[in-house]
Predicted model as a PDB file, atoms N, CA, C, CB and O in Angstrom, pLDDT in the B-factor column:
MODEL        1                                                                  
ATOM      1  N   UNK A   1      14.638  11.079   6.241  1.00 57.00           N  
ATOM      2  CA  UNK A   1      13.445  10.365   6.628  1.00 57.00           C  
ATOM      3  C   UNK A   1      13.089  10.767   8.045  1.00 57.00           C  
ATOM      4  CB  UNK A   1      13.640   8.838   6.509  1.00 57.00           C  
ATOM      5  O   UNK A   1      13.940  10.729   8.934  1.00 57.00           O  
ATOM      6  N   UNK A   2      11.849  11.149   8.264  1.00 72.00           N  
ATOM      7  CA  UNK A   2      11.417  11.645   9.576  1.00 72.00           C  
ATOM      8  C   UNK A   2      10.353  10.726  10.160  1.00 72.00           C  
ATOM      9  CB  UNK A   2      10.875  13.090   9.466  1.00 72.00           C  
ATOM     10  O   UNK A   2       9.391  10.365   9.482  1.00 72.00           O  
ATOM     11  N   UNK A   3      10.533  10.347  11.434  1.00 79.00           N  
ATOM     12  CA  UNK A   3       9.547   9.535  12.157  1.00 79.00           C  
ATOM     13  C   UNK A   3       9.169   8.263  11.425  1.00 79.00           C  
ATOM     14  CB  UNK A   3       8.310  10.342  12.411  1.00 79.00           C  
ATOM     15  O   UNK A   3       7.983   7.965  11.279  1.00 79.00           O  
ATOM     16  N   UNK A   4      10.122   7.530  10.977  1.00 83.00           N  
ATOM     17  CA  UNK A   4       9.826   6.285  10.270  1.00 83.00           C  
ATOM     18  C   UNK A   4      10.842   5.211  10.590  1.00 83.00           C  
ATOM     19  CB  UNK A   4       9.782   6.521   8.773  1.00 83.00           C  
ATOM     20  O   UNK A   4      11.721   5.373  11.437  1.00 83.00           O  
ATOM     21  N   UNK A   5      10.689   4.124   9.888  1.00 80.00           N  
ATOM     22  CA  UNK A   5      11.580   2.998  10.059  1.00 80.00           C  
ATOM     23  C   UNK A   5      12.291   2.727   8.753  1.00 80.00           C  
ATOM     24  CB  UNK A   5      10.817   1.756  10.536  1.00 80.00           C  
ATOM     25  O   UNK A   5      11.686   2.771   7.681  1.00 80.00           O  
ATOM     26  N   UNK A   6      13.572   2.446   8.846  1.00 79.00           N  
ATOM     27  CA  UNK A   6      14.353   2.076   7.673  1.00 79.00           C  
ATOM     28  C   UNK A   6      14.787   0.623   7.859  1.00 79.00           C  
ATOM     29  CB  UNK A   6      15.594   3.034   7.474  1.00 79.00           C  
ATOM     30  O   UNK A   6      15.377   0.269   8.880  1.00 79.00           O  
ATOM     31  N   UNK A   7      14.489  -0.217   6.860  1.00 77.00           N  
ATOM     32  CA  UNK A   7      14.896  -1.614   6.905  1.00 77.00           C  
ATOM     33  C   UNK A   7      16.241  -1.766   6.203  1.00 77.00           C  
ATOM     34  CB  UNK A   7      13.826  -2.527   6.251  1.00 77.00           C  
ATOM     35  O   UNK A   7      16.410  -1.323   5.067  1.00 77.00           O  
ATOM     36  N   UNK A   8      17.186  -2.388   6.880  1.00 80.00           N  
ATOM     37  CA  UNK A   8      18.477  -2.695   6.280  1.00 80.00           C  
ATOM     38  C   UNK A   8      18.625  -4.207   6.335  1.00 80.00           C  
ATOM     39  CB  UNK A   8      19.668  -1.959   7.021  1.00 80.00           C  
ATOM     40  O   UNK A   8      18.597  -4.817   7.404  1.00 80.00           O  
ATOM     41  N   UNK A   9      18.786  -4.802   5.143  1.00 86.00           N  
ATOM     42  CA  UNK A   9      18.875  -6.261   5.059  1.00 86.00           C  
ATOM     43  C   UNK A   9      20.011  -6.660   4.136  1.00 86.00           C  
ATOM     44  CB  UNK A   9      17.545  -6.867   4.564  1.00 86.00           C  
ATOM     45  O   UNK A   9      20.457  -5.878   3.296  1.00 86.00           O  
ATOM     46  N   UNK A  10      20.474  -7.900   4.309  1.00 93.00           N  
ATOM     47  CA  UNK A  10      21.376  -8.485   3.339  1.00 93.00           C  
ATOM     48  C   UNK A  10      20.563  -8.788   2.091  1.00 93.00           C  
ATOM     49  CB  UNK A  10      22.075  -9.769   3.900  1.00 93.00           C  
ATOM     50  O   UNK A  10      19.396  -9.171   2.182  1.00 93.00           O  
ATOM     51  N   UNK A  11      21.177  -8.618   0.924  1.00 95.00           N  
ATOM     52  CA  UNK A  11      20.500  -8.946  -0.316  1.00 95.00           C  
ATOM     53  C   UNK A  11      20.165 -10.436  -0.310  1.00 95.00           C  
ATOM     54  CB  UNK A  11      21.375  -8.572  -1.547  1.00 95.00           C  
ATOM     55  O   UNK A  11      21.057 -11.282  -0.236  1.00 95.00           O  
ATOM     56  N   UNK A  12      18.897 -10.743  -0.387  1.00 96.00           N  
ATOM     57  CA  UNK A  12      18.442 -12.125  -0.337  1.00 96.00           C  
ATOM     58  C   UNK A  12      17.692 -12.465   0.935  1.00 96.00           C  
ATOM     59  CB  UNK A  12      19.603 -13.042  -0.481  1.00 96.00           C  
ATOM     60  O   UNK A  12      17.028 -13.500   0.997  1.00 96.00           O  
ATOM     61  N   UNK A  13      17.779 -11.622   1.947  1.00 96.00           N  
ATOM     62  CA  UNK A  13      17.030 -11.838   3.189  1.00 96.00           C  
ATOM     63  C   UNK A  13      15.604 -11.352   2.966  1.00 96.00           C  
ATOM     64  CB  UNK A  13      17.699 -11.093   4.407  1.00 96.00           C  
ATOM     65  O   UNK A  13      15.211 -10.289   3.446  1.00 96.00           O  
ATOM     66  N   UNK A  14      14.847 -12.140   2.238  1.00 96.00           N  
ATOM     67  CA  UNK A  14      13.505 -11.766   1.799  1.00 96.00           C  
ATOM     68  C   UNK A  14      12.543 -11.621   2.971  1.00 96.00           C  
ATOM     69  CB  UNK A  14      12.971 -12.793   0.820  1.00 96.00           C  
ATOM     70  O   UNK A  14      11.703 -10.721   2.969  1.00 96.00           O  
ATOM     71  N   UNK A  15      12.650 -12.486   3.966  1.00 95.00           N  
ATOM     72  CA  UNK A  15      11.709 -12.439   5.081  1.00 95.00           C  
ATOM     73  C   UNK A  15      12.161 -11.531   6.225  1.00 95.00           C  
ATOM     74  CB  UNK A  15      11.488 -13.824   5.608  1.00 95.00           C  
ATOM     75  O   UNK A  15      11.428 -11.362   7.199  1.00 95.00           O  
ATOM     76  N   UNK A  16      13.342 -10.950   6.124  1.00 91.00           N  
ATOM     77  CA  UNK A  16      13.792  -9.963   7.096  1.00 91.00           C  
ATOM     78  C   UNK A  16      14.170 -10.518   8.452  1.00 91.00           C  
ATOM     79  CB  UNK A  16      12.749  -8.961   7.278  1.00 91.00           C  
ATOM     80  O   UNK A  16      14.116  -9.796   9.448  1.00 91.00           O  
ATOM     81  N   UNK A  17      14.557 -11.802   8.517  1.00 92.00           N  
ATOM     82  CA  UNK A  17      14.913 -12.384   9.813  1.00 92.00           C  
ATOM     83  C   UNK A  17      16.395 -12.270  10.147  1.00 92.00           C  
ATOM     84  CB  UNK A  17      14.513 -13.826   9.844  1.00 92.00           C  
ATOM     85  O   UNK A  17      16.839 -12.779  11.176  1.00 92.00           O  
ATOM     86  N   UNK A  18      17.167 -11.606   9.284  1.00 91.00           N  
ATOM     87  CA  UNK A  18      18.571 -11.362   9.581  1.00 91.00           C  
ATOM     88  C   UNK A  18      19.539 -12.352   8.976  1.00 91.00           C  
ATOM     89  CB  UNK A  18      18.760 -11.351  11.025  1.00 91.00           C  
ATOM     90  O   UNK A  18      20.746 -12.229   9.181  1.00 91.00           O  
ATOM     91  N   UNK A  19      19.048 -13.330   8.235  1.00 94.00           N  
ATOM     92  CA  UNK A  19      19.924 -14.331   7.613  1.00 94.00           C  
ATOM     93  C   UNK A  19      19.328 -14.755   6.272  1.00 94.00           C  
ATOM     94  CB  UNK A  19      20.116 -15.570   8.550  1.00 94.00           C  
ATOM     95  O   UNK A  19      18.109 -14.840   6.123  1.00 94.00           O  
ATOM     96  N   UNK A  20      20.196 -15.018   5.306  1.00 96.00           N  
ATOM     97  CA  UNK A  20      19.763 -15.524   4.007  1.00 96.00           C  
ATOM     98  C   UNK A  20      19.822 -17.040   4.084  1.00 96.00           C  
ATOM     99  CB  UNK A  20      20.656 -14.965   2.826  1.00 96.00           C  
ATOM    100  O   UNK A  20      20.905 -17.622   4.158  1.00 96.00           O  
ATOM    101  N   UNK A  21      18.654 -17.681   4.067  1.00 96.00           N  
ATOM    102  CA  UNK A  21      18.596 -19.126   4.227  1.00 96.00           C  
ATOM    103  C   UNK A  21      17.526 -19.728   3.322  1.00 96.00           C  
ATOM    104  CB  UNK A  21      18.323 -19.492   5.686  1.00 96.00           C  
ATOM    105  O   UNK A  21      16.969 -19.045   2.462  1.00 96.00           O  
ATOM    106  N   UNK A  22      17.244 -21.017   3.524  1.00 97.00           N  
ATOM    107  CA  UNK A  22      16.282 -21.710   2.665  1.00 97.00           C  
ATOM    108  C   UNK A  22      14.872 -21.139   2.788  1.00 97.00           C  
ATOM    109  CB  UNK A  22      16.263 -23.186   3.000  1.00 97.00           C  
ATOM    110  O   UNK A  22      14.083 -21.260   1.851  1.00 97.00           O  
ATOM    111  N   UNK A  23      14.541 -20.526   3.911  1.00 97.00           N  
ATOM    112  CA  UNK A  23      13.215 -19.904   4.027  1.00 97.00           C  
ATOM    113  C   UNK A  23      13.066 -18.768   3.028  1.00 97.00           C  
ATOM    114  CB  UNK A  23      12.981 -19.383   5.459  1.00 97.00           C  
ATOM    115  O   UNK A  23      11.993 -18.574   2.456  1.00 97.00           O  
ATOM    116  N   UNK A  24      14.136 -18.022   2.821  1.00 97.00           N  
ATOM    117  CA  UNK A  24      14.117 -16.941   1.828  1.00 97.00           C  
ATOM    118  C   UNK A  24      14.019 -17.505   0.421  1.00 97.00           C  
ATOM    119  CB  UNK A  24      15.372 -16.064   1.956  1.00 97.00           C  
ATOM    120  O   UNK A  24      13.227 -17.025  -0.390  1.00 97.00           O  
ATOM    121  N   UNK A  25      14.824 -18.527   0.126  1.00 97.00           N  
ATOM    122  CA  UNK A  25      14.809 -19.140  -1.203  1.00 97.00           C  
ATOM    123  C   UNK A  25      13.430 -19.732  -1.482  1.00 97.00           C  
ATOM    124  CB  UNK A  25      15.905 -20.232  -1.320  1.00 97.00           C  
ATOM    125  O   UNK A  25      12.901 -19.574  -2.582  1.00 97.00           O  
ATOM    126  N   UNK A  26      12.848 -20.409  -0.499  1.00 98.00           N  
ATOM    127  CA  UNK A  26      11.521 -20.996  -0.674  1.00 98.00           C  
ATOM    128  C   UNK A  26      10.475 -19.918  -0.966  1.00 98.00           C  
ATOM    129  CB  UNK A  26      11.124 -21.794   0.575  1.00 98.00           C  
ATOM    130  O   UNK A  26       9.625 -20.089  -1.839  1.00 98.00           O  
ATOM    131  N   UNK A  27      10.544 -18.828  -0.239  1.00 98.00           N  
ATOM    132  CA  UNK A  27       9.586 -17.736  -0.474  1.00 98.00           C  
ATOM    133  C   UNK A  27       9.727 -17.193  -1.897  1.00 98.00           C  
ATOM    134  CB  UNK A  27       9.796 -16.596   0.554  1.00 98.00           C  
ATOM    135  O   UNK A  27       8.733 -16.853  -2.538  1.00 98.00           O  
ATOM    136  N   UNK A  28      10.958 -17.114  -2.381  1.00 98.00           N  
ATOM    137  CA  UNK A  28      11.187 -16.656  -3.747  1.00 98.00           C  
ATOM    138  C   UNK A  28      10.651 -17.661  -4.761  1.00 98.00           C  
ATOM    139  CB  UNK A  28      12.678 -16.414  -3.983  1.00 98.00           C  
ATOM    140  O   UNK A  28      10.065 -17.277  -5.773  1.00 98.00           O  
ATOM    141  N   UNK A  29      10.852 -18.937  -4.490  1.00 97.00           N  
ATOM    142  CA  UNK A  29      10.347 -19.974  -5.390  1.00 97.00           C  
ATOM    143  C   UNK A  29       8.826 -19.916  -5.460  1.00 97.00           C  
ATOM    144  CB  UNK A  29      10.811 -21.371  -4.927  1.00 97.00           C  
ATOM    145  O   UNK A  29       8.250 -20.107  -6.532  1.00 97.00           O  
ATOM    146  N   UNK A  30       8.175 -19.658  -4.343  1.00 98.00           N  
ATOM    147  CA  UNK A  30       6.708 -19.572  -4.332  1.00 98.00           C  
ATOM    148  C   UNK A  30       6.202 -18.410  -5.187  1.00 98.00           C  
ATOM    149  CB  UNK A  30       6.199 -19.418  -2.895  1.00 98.00           C  
ATOM    150  O   UNK A  30       5.083 -18.462  -5.698  1.00 98.00           O  
ATOM    151  N   UNK A  31       7.009 -17.370  -5.344  1.00 98.00           N  
ATOM    152  CA  UNK A  31       6.614 -16.208  -6.152  1.00 98.00           C  
ATOM    153  C   UNK A  31       7.224 -16.250  -7.550  1.00 98.00           C  
ATOM    154  CB  UNK A  31       7.027 -14.917  -5.452  1.00 98.00           C  
ATOM    155  O   UNK A  31       7.029 -15.324  -8.338  1.00 98.00           O  
ATOM    156  N   UNK A  32       7.964 -17.323  -7.864  1.00 98.00           N  
ATOM    157  CA  UNK A  32       8.693 -17.413  -9.128  1.00 98.00           C  
ATOM    158  C   UNK A  32       7.763 -17.209 -10.330  1.00 98.00           C  
ATOM    159  CB  UNK A  32       9.396 -18.771  -9.233  1.00 98.00           C  
ATOM    160  O   UNK A  32       6.681 -17.791 -10.413  1.00 98.00           O  
ATOM    161  N   UNK A  33       8.218 -16.371 -11.247  1.00 98.00           N  
ATOM    162  CA  UNK A  33       7.469 -16.094 -12.476  1.00 98.00           C  
ATOM    163  C   UNK A  33       6.398 -15.028 -12.324  1.00 98.00           C  
ATOM    164  CB  UNK A  33       6.835 -17.346 -12.965  1.00 98.00           C  
ATOM    165  O   UNK A  33       5.726 -14.689 -13.298  1.00 98.00           O  
ATOM    166  N   UNK A  34       6.226 -14.498 -11.134  1.00 98.00           N  
ATOM    167  CA  UNK A  34       5.160 -13.514 -10.921  1.00 98.00           C  
ATOM    168  C   UNK A  34       5.645 -12.095 -11.197  1.00 98.00           C  
ATOM    169  CB  UNK A  34       4.627 -13.610  -9.491  1.00 98.00           C  
ATOM    170  O   UNK A  34       6.843 -11.812 -11.220  1.00 98.00           O  
ATOM    171  N   UNK A  35       4.678 -11.225 -11.403  1.00 98.00           N  
ATOM    172  CA  UNK A  35       4.919  -9.795 -11.610  1.00 98.00           C  
ATOM    173  C   UNK A  35       3.898  -9.038 -10.772  1.00 98.00           C  
ATOM    174  CB  UNK A  35       4.818  -9.397 -13.138  1.00 98.00           C  
ATOM    175  O   UNK A  35       3.041  -9.672 -10.158  1.00 98.00           O  
ATOM    176  N   UNK A  36       3.952  -7.721 -10.721  1.00 97.00           N  
ATOM    177  CA  UNK A  36       3.044  -6.980  -9.834  1.00 97.00           C  
ATOM    178  C   UNK A  36       1.548  -7.225 -10.062  1.00 97.00           C  
ATOM    179  CB  UNK A  36       3.308  -5.533  -9.983  1.00 97.00           C  
ATOM    180  O   UNK A  36       0.749  -6.988  -9.156  1.00 97.00           O  
ATOM    181  N   UNK A  37       1.159  -7.688 -11.233  1.00 97.00           N  
ATOM    182  CA  UNK A  37      -0.254  -7.951 -11.500  1.00 97.00           C  
ATOM    183  C   UNK A  37      -0.672  -9.369 -11.119  1.00 97.00           C  
ATOM    184  CB  UNK A  37      -0.552  -7.713 -12.961  1.00 97.00           C  
ATOM    185  O   UNK A  37      -1.862  -9.684 -11.135  1.00 97.00           O  
ATOM    186  N   UNK A  38       0.276 -10.218 -10.780  1.00 97.00           N  
ATOM    187  CA  UNK A  38       0.021 -11.621 -10.474  1.00 97.00           C  
ATOM    188  C   UNK A  38      -0.335 -11.779  -8.997  1.00 97.00           C  
ATOM    189  CB  UNK A  38       1.250 -12.489 -10.831  1.00 97.00           C  
ATOM    190  O   UNK A  38       0.235 -11.081  -8.158  1.00 97.00           O  
ATOM    191  N   UNK A  39      -1.268 -12.683  -8.654  1.00 96.00           N  
ATOM    192  CA  UNK A  39      -1.658 -12.852  -7.241  1.00 96.00           C  
ATOM    193  C   UNK A  39      -0.548 -13.375  -6.333  1.00 96.00           C  
ATOM    194  CB  UNK A  39      -2.822 -13.785  -7.156  1.00 96.00           C  
ATOM    195  O   UNK A  39      -0.620 -13.180  -5.120  1.00 96.00           O  
ATOM    196  N   UNK A  40       0.482 -14.036  -6.881  1.00 96.00           N  
ATOM    197  CA  UNK A  40       1.579 -14.542  -6.058  1.00 96.00           C  
ATOM    198  C   UNK A  40       2.732 -13.551  -5.919  1.00 96.00           C  
ATOM    199  CB  UNK A  40       2.095 -15.828  -6.639  1.00 96.00           C  
ATOM    200  O   UNK A  40       3.758 -13.877  -5.323  1.00 96.00           O  
ATOM    201  N   UNK A  41       2.574 -12.358  -6.458  1.00 97.00           N  
ATOM    202  CA  UNK A  41       3.626 -11.343  -6.426  1.00 97.00           C  
ATOM    203  C   UNK A  41       4.091 -11.066  -5.000  1.00 97.00           C  
ATOM    204  CB  UNK A  41       3.133 -10.052  -7.074  1.00 97.00           C  
ATOM    205  O   UNK A  41       3.277 -10.876  -4.095  1.00 97.00           O  
ATOM    206  N   UNK A  42       5.392 -11.044  -4.813  1.00 97.00           N  
ATOM    207  CA  UNK A  42       6.007 -10.715  -3.529  1.00 97.00           C  
ATOM    208  C   UNK A  42       7.106  -9.688  -3.804  1.00 97.00           C  
ATOM    209  CB  UNK A  42       6.584 -12.004  -2.810  1.00 97.00           C  
ATOM    210  O   UNK A  42       8.197 -10.065  -4.232  1.00 97.00           O  
ATOM    211  N   UNK A  43       6.848  -8.412  -3.571  1.00 97.00           N  
ATOM    212  CA  UNK A  43       7.834  -7.384  -3.905  1.00 97.00           C  
ATOM    213  C   UNK A  43       9.168  -7.557  -3.183  1.00 97.00           C  
ATOM    214  CB  UNK A  43       7.276  -6.032  -3.587  1.00 97.00           C  
ATOM    215  O   UNK A  43      10.198  -7.111  -3.689  1.00 97.00           O  
ATOM    216  N   UNK A  44       9.171  -8.194  -2.015  1.00 96.00           N  
ATOM    217  CA  UNK A  44      10.423  -8.424  -1.290  1.00 96.00           C  
ATOM    218  C   UNK A  44      11.318  -9.430  -2.022  1.00 96.00           C  
ATOM    219  CB  UNK A  44      10.127  -8.923   0.131  1.00 96.00           C  
ATOM    220  O   UNK A  44      12.533  -9.433  -1.825  1.00 96.00           O  
ATOM    221  N   UNK A  45      10.729 -10.278  -2.858  1.00 97.00           N  
ATOM    222  CA  UNK A  45      11.493 -11.294  -3.584  1.00 97.00           C  
ATOM    223  C   UNK A  45      12.054 -10.771  -4.902  1.00 97.00           C  
ATOM    224  CB  UNK A  45      10.621 -12.504  -3.849  1.00 97.00           C  
ATOM    225  O   UNK A  45      12.858 -11.451  -5.539  1.00 97.00           O  
ATOM    226  N   UNK A  46      11.648  -9.588  -5.317  1.00 98.00           N  
ATOM    227  CA  UNK A  46      12.151  -9.001  -6.561  1.00 98.00           C  
ATOM    228  C   UNK A  46      13.425  -8.225  -6.246  1.00 98.00           C  
ATOM    229  CB  UNK A  46      11.077  -8.072  -7.228  1.00 98.00           C  
ATOM    230  O   UNK A  46      13.410  -6.997  -6.156  1.00 98.00           O  
ATOM    231  N   UNK A  47      14.517  -8.946  -6.080  1.00 97.00           N  
ATOM    232  CA  UNK A  47      15.762  -8.352  -5.598  1.00 97.00           C  
ATOM    233  C   UNK A  47      16.361  -7.328  -6.549  1.00 97.00           C  
ATOM    234  CB  UNK A  47      16.763  -9.426  -5.346  1.00 97.00           C  
ATOM    235  O   UNK A  47      17.003  -6.376  -6.105  1.00 97.00           O  
ATOM    236  N   UNK A  48      16.164  -7.507  -7.847  1.00 97.00           N  
ATOM    237  CA  UNK A  48      16.708  -6.525  -8.792  1.00 97.00           C  
ATOM    238  C   UNK A  48      15.671  -5.485  -9.213  1.00 97.00           C  
ATOM    239  CB  UNK A  48      17.247  -7.235 -10.024  1.00 97.00           C  
ATOM    240  O   UNK A  48      15.949  -4.631 -10.055  1.00 97.00           O  
ATOM    241  N   UNK A  49      14.491  -5.558  -8.634  1.00 96.00           N  
ATOM    242  CA  UNK A  49      13.410  -4.587  -8.832  1.00 96.00           C  
ATOM    243  C   UNK A  49      13.107  -4.337 -10.305  1.00 96.00           C  
ATOM    244  CB  UNK A  49      13.764  -3.276  -8.162  1.00 96.00           C  
ATOM    245  O   UNK A  49      12.946  -3.196 -10.738  1.00 96.00           O  
ATOM    246  N   UNK A  50      13.033  -5.437 -11.071  1.00 98.00           N  
ATOM    247  CA  UNK A  50      12.690  -5.304 -12.484  1.00 98.00           C  
ATOM    248  C   UNK A  50      11.243  -5.677 -12.774  1.00 98.00           C  
ATOM    249  CB  UNK A  50      13.606  -6.161 -13.317  1.00 98.00           C  
ATOM    250  O   UNK A  50      10.830  -5.702 -13.933  1.00 98.00           O  
ATOM    251  N   UNK A  51      10.462  -5.968 -11.721  1.00 98.00           N  
ATOM    252  CA  UNK A  51       9.053  -6.280 -11.899  1.00 98.00           C  
ATOM    253  C   UNK A  51       8.771  -7.730 -12.239  1.00 98.00           C  
ATOM    254  CB  UNK A  51       8.493  -5.423 -12.956  1.00 98.00           C  
ATOM    255  O   UNK A  51       7.671  -8.056 -12.686  1.00 98.00           O  
ATOM    256  N   UNK A  52       9.749  -8.610 -12.034  1.00 98.00           N  
ATOM    257  CA  UNK A  52       9.574 -10.028 -12.325  1.00 98.00           C  
ATOM    258  C   UNK A  52      10.437 -10.837 -11.363  1.00 98.00           C  
ATOM    259  CB  UNK A  52       9.940 -10.347 -13.807  1.00 98.00           C  
ATOM    260  O   UNK A  52      11.618 -10.540 -11.184  1.00 98.00           O  
ATOM    261  N   UNK A  53       9.849 -11.855 -10.746  1.00 98.00           N  
ATOM    262  CA  UNK A  53      10.618 -12.759  -9.906  1.00 98.00           C  
ATOM    263  C   UNK A  53      11.141 -13.863 -10.830  1.00 98.00           C  
ATOM    264  CB  UNK A  53       9.744 -13.347  -8.710  1.00 98.00           C  
ATOM    265  O   UNK A  53      10.365 -14.666 -11.347  1.00 98.00           O  
ATOM    266  N   UNK A  54      12.458 -13.895 -11.031  1.00 98.00           N  
ATOM    267  CA  UNK A  54      13.045 -14.853 -11.960  1.00 98.00           C  
ATOM    268  C   UNK A  54      14.354 -15.392 -11.397  1.00 98.00           C  
ATOM    269  CB  UNK A  54      13.275 -14.205 -13.338  1.00 98.00           C  
ATOM    270  O   UNK A  54      14.710 -15.120 -10.250  1.00 98.00           O  
ATOM    271  N   UNK A  55      15.065 -16.158 -12.219  1.00 98.00           N  
ATOM    272  CA  UNK A  55      16.304 -16.786 -11.765  1.00 98.00           C  
ATOM    273  C   UNK A  55      17.369 -15.764 -11.382  1.00 98.00           C  
ATOM    274  CB  UNK A  55      16.843 -17.702 -12.842  1.00 98.00           C  
ATOM    275  O   UNK A  55      18.214 -16.052 -10.535  1.00 98.00           O  
ATOM    276  N   UNK A  56      17.348 -14.588 -11.980  1.00 98.00           N  
ATOM    277  CA  UNK A  56      18.328 -13.565 -11.585  1.00 98.00           C  
ATOM    278  C   UNK A  56      18.155 -13.204 -10.122  1.00 98.00           C  
ATOM    279  CB  UNK A  56      18.189 -12.304 -12.460  1.00 98.00           C  
ATOM    280  O   UNK A  56      19.137 -13.017  -9.404  1.00 98.00           O  
ATOM    281  N   UNK A  57      16.899 -13.106  -9.674  1.00 98.00           N  
ATOM    282  CA  UNK A  57      16.639 -12.796  -8.267  1.00 98.00           C  
ATOM    283  C   UNK A  57      17.108 -13.938  -7.365  1.00 98.00           C  
ATOM    284  CB  UNK A  57      15.139 -12.525  -8.045  1.00 98.00           C  
ATOM    285  O   UNK A  57      17.750 -13.705  -6.341  1.00 98.00           O  
ATOM    286  N   UNK A  58      16.786 -15.160  -7.750  1.00 97.00           N  
ATOM    287  CA  UNK A  58      17.178 -16.315  -6.945  1.00 97.00           C  
ATOM    288  C   UNK A  58      18.698 -16.441  -6.883  1.00 97.00           C  
ATOM    289  CB  UNK A  58      16.561 -17.601  -7.514  1.00 97.00           C  
ATOM    290  O   UNK A  58      19.242 -16.740  -5.820  1.00 97.00           O  
ATOM    291  N   UNK A  59      19.396 -16.221  -8.001  1.00 97.00           N  
ATOM    292  CA  UNK A  59      20.859 -16.284  -7.995  1.00 97.00           C  
ATOM    293  C   UNK A  59      21.460 -15.235  -7.069  1.00 97.00           C  
ATOM    294  CB  UNK A  59      21.403 -16.101  -9.408  1.00 97.00           C  
ATOM    295  O   UNK A  59      22.461 -15.501  -6.405  1.00 97.00           O  
ATOM    296  N   UNK A  60      20.868 -14.053  -7.014  1.00 97.00           N  
ATOM    297  CA  UNK A  60      21.364 -13.014  -6.105  1.00 97.00           C  
ATOM    298  C   UNK A  60      21.264 -13.480  -4.653  1.00 97.00           C  
ATOM    299  CB  UNK A  60      20.575 -11.699  -6.301  1.00 97.00           C  
ATOM    300  O   UNK A  60      22.176 -13.249  -3.859  1.00 97.00           O  
ATOM    301  N   UNK A  61      20.169 -14.129  -4.314  1.00 97.00           N  
ATOM    302  CA  UNK A  61      19.999 -14.638  -2.951  1.00 97.00           C  
ATOM    303  C   UNK A  61      20.974 -15.772  -2.674  1.00 97.00           C  
ATOM    304  CB  UNK A  61      18.557 -15.116  -2.729  1.00 97.00           C  
ATOM    305  O   UNK A  61      21.563 -15.835  -1.595  1.00 97.00           O  
ATOM    306  N   UNK A  62      21.148 -16.672  -3.645  1.00 96.00           N  
ATOM    307  CA  UNK A  62      22.054 -17.808  -3.456  1.00 96.00           C  
ATOM    308  C   UNK A  62      23.487 -17.334  -3.228  1.00 96.00           C  
ATOM    309  CB  UNK A  62      21.997 -18.745  -4.670  1.00 96.00           C  
ATOM    310  O   UNK A  62      24.218 -17.936  -2.442  1.00 96.00           O  
ATOM    311  N   UNK A  63      23.895 -16.260  -3.908  1.00 96.00           N  
ATOM    312  CA  UNK A  63      25.249 -15.732  -3.710  1.00 96.00           C  
ATOM    313  C   UNK A  63      25.484 -15.305  -2.267  1.00 96.00           C  
ATOM    314  CB  UNK A  63      25.496 -14.552  -4.642  1.00 96.00           C  
ATOM    315  O   UNK A  63      26.614 -15.357  -1.782  1.00 96.00           O  
ATOM    316  N   UNK A  64      24.434 -14.886  -1.582  1.00 95.00           N  
ATOM    317  CA  UNK A  64      24.562 -14.447  -0.190  1.00 95.00           C  
ATOM    318  C   UNK A  64      24.083 -15.500   0.800  1.00 95.00           C  
ATOM    319  CB  UNK A  64      23.786 -13.166   0.022  1.00 95.00           C  
ATOM    320  O   UNK A  64      23.961 -15.218   1.992  1.00 95.00           O  
ATOM    321  N   UNK A  65      23.813 -16.702   0.322  1.00 96.00           N  
ATOM    322  CA  UNK A  65      23.287 -17.754   1.175  1.00 96.00           C  
ATOM    323  C   UNK A  65      24.199 -18.003   2.378  1.00 96.00           C  
ATOM    324  CB  UNK A  65      23.108 -19.040   0.374  1.00 96.00           C  
ATOM    325  O   UNK A  65      25.413 -18.155   2.242  1.00 96.00           O  
ATOM    326  N   UNK A  66      23.587 -18.039   3.538  1.00 93.00           N  
ATOM    327  CA  UNK A  66      24.333 -18.341   4.758  1.00 93.00           C  
ATOM    328  C   UNK A  66      24.850 -17.133   5.511  1.00 93.00           C  
ATOM    329  CB  UNK A  66      25.470 -19.205   4.428  1.00 93.00           C  
ATOM    330  O   UNK A  66      25.256 -17.263   6.666  1.00 93.00           O  
ATOM    331  N   UNK A  67      24.847 -15.963   4.895  1.00 91.00           N  
ATOM    332  CA  UNK A  67      25.322 -14.790   5.641  1.00 91.00           C  
ATOM    333  C   UNK A  67      24.153 -14.202   6.418  1.00 91.00           C  
ATOM    334  CB  UNK A  67      25.947 -13.718   4.683  1.00 91.00           C  
ATOM    335  O   UNK A  67      22.993 -14.320   6.023  1.00 91.00           O  
ATOM    336  N   UNK A  68      24.481 -13.588   7.498  1.00 86.00           N  
ATOM    337  CA  UNK A  68      23.435 -12.991   8.303  1.00 86.00           C  
ATOM    338  C   UNK A  68      23.990 -12.287   9.510  1.00 86.00           C  
ATOM    339  CB  UNK A  68      22.452 -14.029   8.730  1.00 86.00           C  
ATOM    340  O   UNK A  68      25.184 -12.331   9.806  1.00 86.00           O  
ATOM    341  N   UNK A  69      23.098 -11.650  10.182  1.00 78.00           N  
ATOM    342  CA  UNK A  69      23.440 -10.903  11.387  1.00 78.00           C  
ATOM    343  C   UNK A  69      22.258 -11.023  12.337  1.00 78.00           C  
ATOM    344  CB  UNK A  69      23.774  -9.394  11.066  1.00 78.00           C  
ATOM    345  O   UNK A  69      21.300 -10.255  12.252  1.00 78.00           O  
ATOM    346  N   UNK A  70      22.332 -11.975  13.226  1.00 61.00           N  
ATOM    347  CA  UNK A  70      21.225 -12.182  14.153  1.00 61.00           C  
ATOM    348  C   UNK A  70      21.333 -11.189  15.308  1.00 61.00           C  
ATOM    349  CB  UNK A  70      21.212 -13.639  14.682  1.00 61.00           C  
ATOM    350  O   UNK A  70      22.427 -10.909  15.799  1.00 61.00           O  
ATOM    351  N   UNK A  71      20.197 -10.667  15.732  1.00 58.00           N  
ATOM    352  CA  UNK A  71      20.197  -9.688  16.835  1.00 58.00           C  
ATOM    353  C   UNK A  71      20.607 -10.273  18.159  1.00 58.00           C  
ATOM    354  CB  UNK A  71      18.844  -9.080  16.981  1.00 58.00           C  
ATOM    355  O   UNK A  71      20.648  -9.561  19.162  1.00 58.00           O  
TER     356      UNK A  71                                                      
ENDMDL                                                                          
END                                                                             
C-alpha cells in the first residue's frame, strides 16, 4: 500500500475509537437486519462481511467486549 492509511482495529470496534464498548454494540443494533441496499447499512458493522448485519456480527463484537487500546 502506497501513500495511504491502514486501519487496524479490534474485531467489534465499529466506531474506531480503540475499544469495543456499548457505543459499538449500539451502532450495530441501529444497523441490525440491513444489507448494502438498505438505507441503514453500515459496512463497519458487518464484521463477518457477509452482506448482512445480524446476530453473528453482534456476537463477534460481544466476544471482544471491553478490550481496547487507547492511544
